[in-house]
Backbone bond lengths (Angstrom), bond angles and torsions (degrees), N, CA, C in turn:
res aa  C-N    CA-C-N  psi(-1)  N-CA   C-N-CA  omega(-1)  CA-C   N-CA-C  phi
1 M - - - 1.365 - - 1.508 114.55 -
2 K 1.339 117.82 149.04 1.425 124.24 -179.28 1.547 110.61 -79.52
3 L 1.355 111.96 147.78 1.515 115.42 167.22 1.482 108.07 -76.08
4 I 1.311 114.16 148.74 1.458 121.91 176.55 1.552 110.03 -110.20
5 L 1.337 115.67 124.95 1.421 120.79 -172.05 1.498 116.74 -94.94
6 D 1.389 111.22 -18.10 1.445 118.87 -175.09 1.575 108.40 -101.52
7 E 1.350 114.26 110.88 1.424 115.56 -175.73 1.535 113.37 -66.10
8 T 1.347 117.49 -29.53 1.420 115.87 178.86 1.566 115.04 -65.82
9 A 1.301 116.79 -18.23 1.388 118.14 176.99 1.575 112.17 -70.98
10 L 1.325 114.04 -17.24 1.391 120.83 178.24 1.532 115.20 -106.25
11 G 1.348 113.38 9.25 1.442 120.28 -177.57 1.522 115.43 69.81
12 L 1.345 114.40 35.04 1.437 122.44 -179.72 1.515 113.02 -117.99
13 E 1.259 117.38 162.07 1.469 122.84 175.93 1.520 111.82 -123.71
14 R 1.300 115.08 148.69 1.379 122.94 177.61 1.535 114.44 -93.32
15 A 1.270 118.55 129.26 1.490 120.82 176.70 1.518 111.51 -140.25
16 V 1.292 114.53 165.11 1.481 121.47 178.52 1.552 105.74 -119.86
17 V 1.306 114.68 122.41 1.511 121.69 179.61 1.540 111.53 -113.42
18 E 1.285 117.24 131.88 1.394 120.57 178.07 1.514 110.71 -82.92
19 T 1.341 117.87 123.27 1.441 123.28 -176.95 1.564 108.19 -123.85
20 S 1.335 114.29 178.44 1.511 117.85 -179.33 1.480 108.16 -74.35
21 L 1.376 122.41 -10.29 1.398 123.27 172.58 1.531 115.08 -101.26
22 G 1.323 115.01 10.02 1.377 120.26 179.21 1.602 109.77 108.48
23 R 1.344 114.80 -172.47 1.432 118.44 -179.08 1.492 111.88 -74.27
24 V 1.389 114.62 132.50 1.473 120.24 -179.97 1.473 108.04 -118.82
25 V 1.266 114.90 137.22 1.566 120.02 176.72 1.533 104.75 -91.25
26 V 1.337 114.91 133.41 1.479 120.94 -178.20 1.519 110.12 -137.51
27 R 1.291 114.85 145.12 1.482 124.77 169.28 1.459 109.46 -105.82
28 S 1.353 115.97 132.38 1.461 119.05 -178.54 1.495 109.48 -151.20
29 G 1.337 112.80 162.30 1.523 116.32 175.20 1.482 109.82 159.86
30 R 1.389 114.65 -169.00 1.431 124.95 179.55 1.619 112.15 62.64
31 R 1.319 112.68 42.01 1.479 120.00 -171.94 1.524 107.40 -65.20
32 S 1.300 114.20 134.88 1.459 121.02 179.41 1.540 113.35 -145.11
33 S 1.338 116.21 -11.71 1.493 121.65 -174.71 1.481 106.27 -162.86
34 N 1.440 114.87 -175.48 1.411 121.07 177.65 1.539 111.20 -100.68
35 T 1.328 117.58 17.16 1.458 119.39 177.61 1.525 106.18 -115.40
36 A 1.298 119.34 120.55 1.462 122.24 -177.76 1.526 108.37 -86.06
37 T 1.309 114.91 152.98 1.417 122.71 167.59 1.536 106.05 -108.14
38 I 1.309 115.27 103.23 1.468 120.84 -173.51 1.569 110.94 -97.05
39 L 1.312 115.40 118.65 1.441 119.97 -179.69 1.514 110.93 -101.42
40 V 1.332 117.85 119.18 1.505 122.13 -168.05 1.519 105.36 -115.32
41 H 1.342 116.00 111.86 1.419 119.98 178.27 1.549 113.54 -73.73
42 G 1.312 114.78 168.81 1.504 117.61 -179.29 1.508 112.38 -99.66
43 A 1.370 118.23 -170.34 1.453 120.90 174.78 1.511 108.49 -63.43
44 A 1.329 113.85 149.70 1.483 121.34 -176.36 1.528 113.11 59.98
45 G 1.379 113.89 36.12 1.390 120.91 -179.59 1.512 111.26 -137.77
46 S 1.364 115.50 -176.68 1.472 122.19 171.93 1.510 106.13 -162.12
47 W 1.349 116.17 -168.93 1.473 119.49 -177.49 1.551 109.85 -56.92
48 T 1.342 114.86 -34.76 1.463 119.14 -174.32 1.484 113.33 -64.66
49 T 1.334 119.66 -15.88 1.477 121.86 172.19 1.494 110.98 -52.37
50 W 1.318 117.64 -35.15 1.445 121.45 -172.07 1.524 114.96 -88.01
51 T 1.315 117.41 -9.90 1.440 121.12 -170.64 1.503 113.65 -63.52
52 P 1.318 119.77 -39.38 1.506 117.55 175.15 1.445 114.83 -58.09
53 L 1.401 117.25 -37.27 1.438 122.16 179.36 1.524 111.45 -67.74
54 I 1.367 114.97 -42.21 1.504 117.81 -179.62 1.489 108.97 -65.35
55 A 1.422 118.79 -44.08 1.399 120.06 178.06 1.446 114.39 -58.81
56 Y 1.399 116.75 -45.49 1.433 120.78 175.59 1.497 113.33 -55.13
57 A 1.335 117.40 -45.91 1.471 119.27 179.59 1.526 109.86 -58.57
58 D 1.320 117.86 -46.41 1.437 122.27 -178.66 1.530 111.63 -59.93
59 E 1.357 116.00 -42.58 1.435 119.00 179.94 1.497 115.67 -65.93
60 H 1.275 113.02 -24.40 1.493 117.48 -178.30 1.483 112.20 -102.80
61 G 1.276 118.29 15.38 1.457 123.16 175.39 1.530 114.75 69.54
62 L 1.298 117.53 23.21 1.483 123.91 179.46 1.514 109.18 -124.33
63 P 1.252 118.40 60.55 1.484 119.88 -172.74 1.481 111.18 -66.10
64 L 1.413 113.25 142.99 1.499 119.63 174.20 1.493 105.26 -84.93
65 V 1.348 114.73 139.56 1.467 121.62 -179.13 1.548 111.32 -121.24
66 D 1.354 114.35 169.52 1.484 120.58 -178.94 1.514 111.70 51.60
67 L 1.350 112.30 47.76 1.390 113.34 -176.61 1.569 116.80 -81.30
68 V 1.252 118.37 139.54 1.466 123.64 176.01 1.493 104.42 -135.54
69 I 1.376 113.89 114.76 1.500 116.24 -175.31 1.542 109.70 -130.88
70 P 1.294 117.90 98.33 1.493 118.34 -176.64 1.506 109.32 -87.21
71 D 1.344 114.69 154.44 1.471 123.49 158.36 1.522 107.25 -83.81
72 L 1.304 117.79 113.73 1.446 119.61 -176.16 1.580 108.89 -60.40
73 P 1.365 116.35 149.23 1.429 117.37 178.75 1.559 110.91 -56.32
74 G 1.331 116.14 126.21 1.380 125.33 178.68 1.517 111.56 102.33
75 W 1.356 118.81 -4.00 1.430 121.55 178.83 1.550 110.62 -132.87
76 G 1.321 116.58 170.54 1.443 119.65 -176.32 1.541 113.05 52.23
77 E 1.320 117.82 -131.85 1.405 125.73 -179.25 1.497 111.21 -93.05
78 S 1.354 120.45 -1.93 1.449 120.28 -178.21 1.503 109.27 -88.89
79 A 1.343 113.03 139.95 1.499 119.24 -177.81 1.507 109.17 -69.67
80 A 1.292 112.25 156.75 1.486 116.95 175.16 1.519 109.99 -70.63
81 P 1.323 116.85 140.73 1.503 119.87 179.81 1.488 112.25 -80.53
82 D 1.289 113.96 177.91 1.483 116.93 167.44 1.544 106.68 -71.32
83 W 1.280 116.91 115.07 1.453 120.33 -169.22 1.553 111.04 -65.41
84 R 1.305 116.91 -23.13 1.509 118.72 174.20 1.513 112.17 -64.45
85 E 1.262 118.39 -24.55 1.454 123.10 179.29 1.472 115.66 -96.19
86 A 1.350 118.88 -6.27 1.489 125.65 -166.79 1.540 109.00 -90.33
87 S 1.305 118.14 66.23 1.443 124.28 173.05 1.558 107.21 -83.85
88 I 1.320 118.31 167.76 1.459 121.58 174.89 1.510 108.08 -62.50
89 G 1.303 120.63 -41.42 1.446 120.89 177.13 1.514 113.19 -60.57
90 A 1.351 117.72 -36.93 1.411 121.27 179.21 1.542 111.41 -68.47
91 Y 1.318 117.25 -40.63 1.480 119.96 177.39 1.490 108.02 -61.84
92 A 1.345 118.82 -49.91 1.425 122.95 179.84 1.510 114.00 -59.66
93 G 1.361 115.12 -41.19 1.469 118.72 177.46 1.568 111.18 -62.36
94 A 1.361 115.65 -38.09 1.427 117.27 -179.55 1.565 111.85 -63.87
95 I 1.334 116.26 -35.69 1.394 122.88 177.47 1.522 111.19 -62.28
96 A 1.330 116.37 -41.81 1.452 121.31 177.69 1.501 109.69 -67.64
97 E 1.358 118.12 -42.79 1.504 121.55 177.98 1.504 109.76 -54.39
98 I 1.320 116.60 -41.83 1.491 121.42 -177.74 1.488 111.30 -62.25
99 A 1.356 115.15 -47.69 1.489 118.36 178.84 1.513 112.95 -60.86
100 L 1.345 114.47 -42.17 1.497 119.30 -177.38 1.481 107.72 -66.79
101 A 1.358 119.62 -39.96 1.480 122.32 -179.21 1.541 110.70 -62.89
102 L 1.342 114.04 -29.95 1.483 116.15 177.55 1.486 116.55 -86.59
103 G 1.400 115.20 6.61 1.436 119.48 177.07 1.494 116.76 92.18
104 Y 1.278 119.30 10.52 1.437 121.12 178.78 1.556 111.73 -99.09
105 R 1.305 117.30 142.23 1.434 122.76 -178.50 1.583 114.40 -111.29
106 R 1.369 111.95 -13.13 1.441 117.78 179.08 1.579 106.02 -138.79
107 W 1.284 115.41 163.62 1.413 120.02 -177.81 1.540 113.67 -153.86
108 R 1.371 114.11 148.92 1.443 123.69 163.60 1.522 106.24 -102.81
109 L 1.314 116.95 131.39 1.450 123.20 -174.81 1.487 110.49 -105.33
110 V 1.326 117.92 129.51 1.521 125.13 172.17 1.504 107.35 -124.50
111 G 1.313 117.26 115.36 1.450 119.71 -175.24 1.547 113.02 -128.32
112 H 1.318 114.74 133.41 1.443 122.21 178.85 1.560 112.27 -100.16
113 S 1.310 121.91 125.23 1.456 123.03 177.59 1.446 113.24 55.06
114 L 1.360 121.64 -117.65 1.381 124.09 179.45 1.566 107.50 -59.12
115 G 1.277 118.66 -37.33 1.474 125.50 176.55 1.553 112.73 -54.02
116 G 1.363 112.97 -36.77 1.462 115.76 176.34 1.458 111.81 -69.53
117 F 1.338 119.83 -36.87 1.428 122.87 177.51 1.529 109.84 -62.13
118 L 1.312 117.37 -42.75 1.458 123.07 -179.67 1.500 107.87 -67.68
119 A 1.309 121.40 -37.64 1.423 121.69 178.82 1.498 112.49 -62.71
120 L 1.361 115.17 -43.81 1.437 119.61 177.56 1.513 110.78 -61.19
121 D 1.280 120.02 -44.26 1.451 122.54 178.49 1.528 113.40 -59.63
122 L 1.383 114.62 -41.11 1.437 119.94 178.46 1.523 112.27 -68.28
123 A 1.340 115.29 -37.76 1.484 120.24 173.85 1.497 111.46 -60.07
124 A 1.333 115.96 -40.96 1.467 119.20 -178.42 1.543 111.06 -67.76
125 R 1.324 116.45 -34.12 1.451 122.03 -173.66 1.538 110.72 -82.96
126 T 1.339 115.70 -29.07 1.487 119.77 -176.88 1.515 113.13 -128.10
127 P 1.294 117.63 63.56 1.474 121.05 -176.59 1.509 113.28 -60.67
128 E 1.338 115.89 -30.58 1.489 119.89 -177.57 1.518 112.22 -73.14
129 A 1.387 114.73 -26.79 1.477 120.21 -175.10 1.507 111.08 -98.50
130 T 1.362 119.24 -16.64 1.464 120.39 -169.74 1.559 105.94 -98.42
131 A 1.293 116.62 117.91 1.492 124.06 178.55 1.517 113.35 -80.05
132 S 1.315 114.98 -37.69 1.474 119.94 -175.16 1.539 110.61 -170.58
133 V 1.288 115.38 160.40 1.462 120.53 175.70 1.520 109.26 -133.00
134 V 1.340 115.30 135.62 1.482 122.91 173.25 1.523 106.20 -119.05
135 L 1.311 117.85 122.02 1.421 124.62 176.84 1.460 111.66 -101.04
136 V 1.305 116.04 134.61 1.523 120.93 177.12 1.504 105.60 -118.98
137 S 1.357 115.31 111.98 1.484 120.55 178.04 1.579 108.85 48.88
138 P 1.339 117.96 56.85 1.415 119.38 -169.96 1.557 115.44 -70.21
139 T 1.257 117.05 152.72 1.473 120.95 166.69 1.465 108.50 -68.84
140 G 1.303 121.42 131.18 1.475 126.92 -174.84 1.549 111.65 -132.01
141 P 1.276 114.85 -170.33 1.499 122.04 -176.52 1.491 113.44 -56.63
142 A 1.336 117.90 -33.23 1.441 122.25 -176.38 1.586 107.89 -65.44
143 V 1.334 117.37 -41.98 1.427 117.36 176.31 1.529 111.19 -66.13
144 V 1.330 116.70 -39.90 1.459 118.82 178.59 1.525 109.64 -58.46
145 E 1.306 116.69 -44.92 1.519 119.90 178.50 1.490 111.48 -63.86
146 A 1.360 118.11 -38.00 1.455 118.29 -179.77 1.544 113.12 -67.84
147 V 1.318 114.53 -29.77 1.513 117.35 176.69 1.509 112.63 -75.75
148 R 1.419 113.99 -37.85 1.485 118.52 -179.15 1.491 111.28 -75.61
149 R 1.352 115.08 -40.75 1.487 114.84 -176.71 1.540 105.90 -131.99
150 P 1.328 115.95 86.50 1.473 122.44 -171.57 1.549 113.42 -54.93
151 V 1.300 118.47 -35.39 1.487 117.36 -176.20 1.476 110.29 -75.90
152 R 1.356 118.90 -55.55 1.448 121.80 -176.85 1.589 108.89 -68.25
153 G 1.296 118.29 -46.01 1.448 123.73 -177.94 1.614 109.35 -67.87
154 G 1.319 113.26 -34.23 1.506 117.87 -179.10 1.500 112.03 -65.21
155 I 1.366 118.32 -29.77 1.408 121.52 -177.81 1.566 109.85 -65.16
156 R 1.366 113.79 -35.93 1.463 118.48 179.59 1.543 111.53 -76.18
157 L 1.338 115.05 -37.05 1.537 118.06 -179.64 1.504 108.33 -127.98
158 P 1.290 119.31 73.26 1.451 121.96 -175.47 1.563 112.79 -64.56
159 W 1.307 118.50 -28.61 1.466 117.87 -175.96 1.547 107.83 -75.69
160 F 1.366 115.51 -38.81 1.446 118.57 177.38 1.522 110.13 -66.70
161 A 1.348 117.47 -44.51 1.452 120.12 179.69 1.546 111.92 -59.59
162 G 1.318 115.26 -38.35 1.483 119.41 176.05 1.503 114.57 -65.71
163 M 1.323 118.14 -39.69 1.411 121.94 177.23 1.501 113.11 -68.07
164 L 1.338 117.26 -38.91 1.463 121.77 178.02 1.520 105.99 -64.52
165 L 1.267 119.87 -47.33 1.495 121.77 179.85 1.596 110.95 -57.40
166 A 1.333 113.70 -46.63 1.475 117.20 175.51 1.498 114.64 -57.30
167 M 1.394 113.16 -40.31 1.508 115.32 -175.70 1.550 107.14 -72.36
168 R 1.277 118.88 -31.72 1.415 121.49 -178.62 1.571 109.28 -69.49
169 I 1.297 117.33 -37.45 1.447 123.21 177.53 1.557 110.31 -67.62
170 L 1.343 114.97 -45.97 1.436 120.37 -179.08 1.544 109.73 -67.58
171 D 1.266 118.58 -37.36 1.519 121.56 172.63 1.510 113.22 -54.39
172 V 1.310 112.03 -42.30 1.535 116.79 -177.00 1.499 112.25 -75.01
173 F 1.338 114.52 -44.60 1.495 118.85 -170.91 1.596 112.63 -98.38
174 G 1.266 118.55 -5.19 1.439 122.11 -177.11 1.504 109.71 92.51
175 S 1.336 114.86 149.42 1.472 120.78 -169.65 1.451 117.60 -126.30
176 I 1.313 120.07 -24.68 1.444 122.88 -171.28 1.493 111.62 -57.26
177 G 1.283 119.15 -53.21 1.497 121.15 177.89 1.456 116.27 -59.91
178 I 1.336 115.67 -41.54 1.555 119.84 177.94 1.473 110.92 -65.46
179 V 1.359 120.12 -46.93 1.360 120.25 -176.58 1.579 111.63 -67.14
180 R 1.266 117.62 -38.05 1.463 123.31 174.22 1.515 112.55 -58.69
181 G 1.343 112.18 -43.26 1.482 117.28 -179.19 1.516 110.54 -67.15
182 L 1.316 120.66 -43.24 1.399 125.81 176.36 1.553 113.14 -59.05
183 R 1.319 113.78 -40.52 1.445 120.67 -179.18 1.558 108.63 -68.90
184 R 1.389 116.59 -42.78 1.460 121.42 -178.30 1.583 111.92 -61.72
185 V 1.265 116.77 -36.08 1.458 116.92 -177.93 1.513 111.26 -95.37
186 G 1.325 120.26 7.47 1.434 122.80 173.94 1.505 115.07 80.26
187 M 1.301 120.34 17.23 1.416 124.82 -176.76 1.508 111.55 -81.87
188 L 1.295 120.06 -23.35 1.451 120.08 -175.98 1.535 112.86 -63.85
189 R 1.302 115.52 -36.66 1.470 118.56 177.64 1.520 111.54 -60.69
190 L 1.415 115.73 -39.24 1.396 118.05 178.13 1.530 112.76 -72.86
191 L 1.305 117.82 -40.82 1.452 121.80 178.71 1.514 114.28 -66.69
192 S 1.318 114.77 -26.59 1.466 117.89 179.70 1.585 112.94 -90.50
193 S 1.290 112.73 1.70 1.462 116.75 -177.40 1.500 118.80 -57.88
194 P 1.321 119.24 -32.28 1.492 121.45 177.81 1.582 113.61 -63.56
195 L 1.346 114.58 -17.60 1.437 120.75 -176.78 1.550 113.44 -81.91
196 F 1.307 115.69 -15.49 1.454 122.64 -178.09 1.473 115.80 -126.55
197 A 1.325 119.10 147.12 1.453 123.06 179.28 1.519 112.24 -67.92
198 D 1.336 115.61 -38.01 1.450 120.83 178.83 1.544 107.28 -143.45
199 R 1.268 114.17 97.06 1.496 118.63 -175.05 1.513 113.02 -68.20
200 G 1.329 115.60 -20.15 1.509 119.59 176.47 1.417 115.59 -63.08
201 V 1.317 120.78 -27.40 1.477 121.56 175.67 1.534 117.42 -94.16
202 I 1.356 114.76 2.75 1.443 119.51 -179.74 1.493 110.30 -82.25
203 D 1.299 117.25 125.55 1.506 121.27 178.03 1.499 111.30 -59.97
204 A 1.375 113.82 148.05 1.441 121.10 -179.20 1.537 112.07 -58.79
205 S 1.342 114.27 -30.42 1.488 120.14 -177.62 1.516 110.07 -61.55
206 V 1.347 115.66 -37.04 1.529 119.68 177.84 1.410 111.31 -63.02
207 I 1.387 120.44 -49.10 1.409 124.87 -179.39 1.635 109.87 -63.33
208 G 1.246 114.27 -37.13 1.513 116.95 177.11 1.413 112.34 -66.57
209 A 1.305 119.44 -39.52 1.539 122.61 178.75 1.515 107.07 -67.23
210 F 1.279 118.04 -40.00 1.466 122.22 176.16 1.508 112.10 -55.08
211 A 1.240 114.63 -47.92 1.526 119.97 177.43 1.498 110.86 -63.46
212 D 1.260 119.72 -42.94 1.465 123.18 -177.99 1.563 111.33 -64.55
213 E 1.319 115.00 -32.35 1.449 119.83 -169.84 1.570 111.18 -103.51
214 L 1.277 118.33 9.30 1.471 118.05 179.70 1.544 113.97 -53.18
215 R 1.349 114.87 -47.41 1.407 121.84 172.61 1.548 113.26 39.62
216 P 1.325 116.01 72.50 1.468 117.68 -176.71 1.576 118.11 -52.74
217 A 1.344 116.40 -40.35 1.383 118.08 179.04 1.561 113.81 -65.47
218 S 1.312 116.30 -36.42 1.464 120.72 177.83 1.538 107.31 -68.57
219 F 1.324 118.48 -42.72 1.444 123.88 -178.18 1.554 110.53 -60.29
220 V 1.336 114.00 -48.48 1.448 120.25 -178.38 1.497 112.70 -62.27
221 H 1.312 115.57 -44.88 1.472 119.34 -177.17 1.514 110.12 -72.75
222 A 1.294 118.00 -31.82 1.511 119.42 175.55 1.573 108.28 -66.21
223 A 1.321 115.95 -44.44 1.489 118.28 177.38 1.489 112.43 -56.98
224 R 1.374 115.16 -39.84 1.428 119.39 -177.79 1.562 110.29 -68.26
225 A 1.332 113.54 -35.11 1.475 116.53 176.62 1.538 112.44 -64.46
226 V 1.349 112.84 -42.76 1.508 119.03 179.54 1.494 108.38 -63.12
227 A 1.352 119.84 -37.73 1.454 119.08 -176.92 1.503 112.85 -66.82
228 G 1.280 116.64 -29.11 1.471 121.02 -179.29 1.524 114.28 -90.30
229 Y 1.309 118.23 8.35 1.418 122.77 -176.15 1.555 112.78 -85.15
230 D 1.317 115.61 141.54 1.475 120.37 177.60 1.552 106.61 -90.47
231 L 1.246 118.92 104.63 1.496 125.58 -175.53 1.539 109.14 -64.36
232 R 1.338 121.02 -20.69 1.477 119.29 179.34 1.538 111.57 -65.30
233 R 1.307 118.77 -13.65 1.495 119.11 175.39 1.532 112.49 -59.69
234 F 1.343 116.30 -32.25 1.420 118.96 -178.88 1.561 113.37 -61.64
235 E 1.356 118.62 -17.49 1.421 121.32 -179.21 1.540 110.31 -66.87
236 R 1.355 118.99 -19.17 1.405 125.75 -173.30 1.589 107.80 -82.22
237 I 1.257 121.49 -7.23 1.473 123.40 -174.38 1.547 108.61 -72.22
238 T 1.261 116.85 128.29 1.470 119.89 179.90 1.542 112.42 -116.57
239 C 1.232 121.34 -13.02 1.480 123.21 178.97 1.541 111.35 -80.34
240 P 1.354 115.84 165.63 1.446 118.10 175.93 1.563 111.99 -65.52
241 V 1.298 121.63 139.34 1.440 125.34 177.43 1.536 107.50 -128.35
242 R 1.333 115.07 119.12 1.456 123.40 175.02 1.480 108.87 -111.45
243 S 1.353 112.69 136.07 1.479 119.52 179.91 1.499 108.14 -117.35
244 V 1.336 117.47 138.30 1.428 126.13 172.03 1.571 106.10 -120.03
245 R 1.308 113.85 117.93 1.504 116.79 -178.39 1.542 111.93 -130.95
246 G 1.240 114.74 133.33 1.479 118.75 179.89 1.587 108.00 -68.38
247 Q 1.254 115.66 140.02 1.443 122.39 177.22 1.507 111.84 -58.71
248 R 1.277 115.17 -27.34 1.507 120.66 -177.69 1.500 110.90 -114.41
249 D 1.275 114.80 42.82 1.428 121.31 178.94 1.535 111.71 -83.97
250 A 1.293 116.91 105.68 1.557 121.48 -173.04 1.526 111.14 -73.99
251 F 1.286 117.72 -9.71 1.492 119.69 -179.21 1.533 109.87 -104.42
252 S 1.304 121.49 19.52 1.411 123.68 -179.05 1.561 107.68 -137.77
253 S 1.374 113.05 142.67 1.441 118.21 175.01 1.512 112.85 -102.67
254 E 1.288 116.91 155.18 1.505 121.30 178.19 1.498 108.48 -59.62
255 S 1.334 117.16 -30.16 1.512 120.63 -179.47 1.436 114.02 -65.05
256 D 1.377 116.99 -25.66 1.487 121.95 -170.70 1.467 109.25 -61.65
257 S 1.339 116.42 -46.37 1.507 120.36 -175.72 1.500 112.24 -57.37
258 A 1.367 115.18 -47.38 1.449 117.83 178.73 1.522 112.61 -65.35
259 W 1.306 117.84 -32.77 1.459 120.08 176.54 1.493 113.15 -65.55
260 F 1.370 114.30 -47.43 1.475 117.18 176.68 1.573 113.45 -61.34
261 A 1.284 115.00 -36.66 1.485 117.48 179.22 1.475 111.85 -66.62
262 R 1.332 117.63 -38.38 1.486 123.80 175.13 1.511 115.20 -62.06
263 T 1.338 113.21 -39.11 1.461 122.65 -169.26 1.507 112.01 -91.06
264 I 1.286 120.78 -38.24 1.505 120.85 -175.95 1.495 106.61 -110.37
265 P 1.325 114.30 118.24 1.548 121.23 -175.95 1.504 115.33 -51.60
266 A 1.338 115.20 -49.72 1.493 120.70 -173.73 1.564 111.50 -100.41
267 F 1.326 115.72 49.50 1.478 121.72 -178.39 1.517 112.42 -101.10
268 G 1.326 112.56 139.83 1.459 118.63 175.28 1.555 107.63 -146.70
269 E 1.311 115.97 146.85 1.468 119.97 -175.94 1.533 111.16 -129.03
270 Q 1.301 115.20 143.80 1.505 121.13 173.42 1.534 110.18 -121.42
271 R 1.247 121.17 130.41 1.424 122.88 177.77 1.538 109.30 -96.20
272 V 1.285 113.12 143.24 1.523 121.03 -176.71 1.565 107.34 -114.53
273 P 1.300 118.31 110.30 1.515 120.28 -174.83 1.545 112.73 -59.89
274 D 1.398 114.52 -35.40 1.444 117.57 -172.15 1.465 113.54 -100.68
275 A 1.278 120.15 34.47 1.476 122.55 -174.05 1.553 107.76 -140.64
276 G 1.364 112.77 151.46 1.430 120.09 173.39 1.548 108.61 -109.67
277 H 1.323 115.94 -122.49 1.482 119.37 -176.65 1.538 113.67 -82.34
278 F 1.311 117.97 -16.12 1.465 120.72 -176.00 1.520 109.28 -115.89
279 A 1.330 114.09 66.64 1.497 118.21 -177.15 1.561 111.78 -64.05
280 A 1.273 119.20 -31.17 1.449 120.56 179.88 1.508 114.01 -64.85
281 I 1.362 115.88 -24.00 1.441 120.38 174.63 1.519 112.79 -96.46
282 E 1.329 116.40 -35.82 1.446 121.00 -178.90 1.551 113.35 -80.72
283 S 1.296 117.59 -34.26 1.451 120.59 178.69 1.539 108.95 -138.22
284 P 1.355 117.07 69.33 1.501 118.72 -172.76 1.482 111.21 -65.36
285 G 1.383 119.37 -30.64 1.495 120.98 -179.81 1.466 111.82 -61.33
286 V 1.300 119.10 -38.42 1.477 121.82 -177.05 1.523 107.55 -70.37
287 V 1.293 117.35 -44.86 1.510 120.41 179.44 1.475 111.78 -64.43
288 L 1.364 116.46 -41.34 1.480 119.85 175.08 1.526 113.51 -53.35
289 Q 1.350 112.38 -49.75 1.486 119.24 -178.81 1.521 111.72 -58.88
290 A 1.343 116.21 -40.00 1.401 121.46 176.92 1.487 113.73 -61.41
291 I 1.350 115.89 -39.95 1.527 124.34 179.88 1.528 105.59 -67.15
292 L 1.309 119.46 -49.45 1.426 122.69 -176.94 1.510 111.50 -62.47
293 A 1.368 117.78 -45.05 1.406 120.49 179.67 1.515 112.77 -64.97
294 S 1.305 114.41 -34.45 1.477 119.35 179.47 1.589 108.49 -65.73
295 A 1.342 113.56 -41.52 1.423 114.44 -176.86 1.566 112.63 -64.88
296 L 1.339 114.29 -35.34 1.466 119.20 179.00 1.538 111.41 -71.53
297 A 1.335 118.35 -30.47 1.479 124.12 -177.17 1.516 110.48 -77.37
298 A 1.313 116.47 -28.55 1.492 119.94 -171.92 1.563 109.14 -73.85
């Protein structure tokens, strides 16, 4: 499915919200209650990551409502924050500030990759406001280990370790010319292949957005924030947590599922055979059902 770049085509509006990490651009709309459905993209993503899922829901008569979809600081149209302030808690806090500024007092959180990690932190910090969490190919302990201990952790997640190394190199030496060159010769589709179960069916708009949102500095600093995080915080989560993970997710370890199940009391996971790291794009129907079921259970 193609990414949709015009928010008005989805019944959404663009706004700029002042947060503790600076000004954040957010798309929102379809108001029907006081509980927001906050969609949080991952590293190398933006609000458009979620547009195939929203379009799929509309096409099947199951529209998602009360949508709040920020561009995280450092990605999309949101400016990079002061990296000294950009902890996981600060990112999560900015997400809550956006929802509150838009008039919501409760939220259902849906997070992809790094966005899933942020959703879990926000759920742990705001149990009274968080109705439920849906994780899509979430960042887990294996990624944390790979960032903290690149050699040992990299053996478990070689594709993630390789991407992190590449982002660090690009951050030091500059990336715009290199990324443009790779895109021009058609190499980005090949290099992004570990992220998808079948890259042949992925629309060119998805690969183009991936190139635009690589943002090495943002990726490196987000990885640093993850590395310094105390995972024991997730033990505080009290709401239902559903995880949808592609069977061929190169950024997740088999051990992650067991760890989440031990740590979060109301955790459940569904594996998707025909998906990699971007299950919401590759298998939007499965992710949509998880979101709808989560809303009913909360």
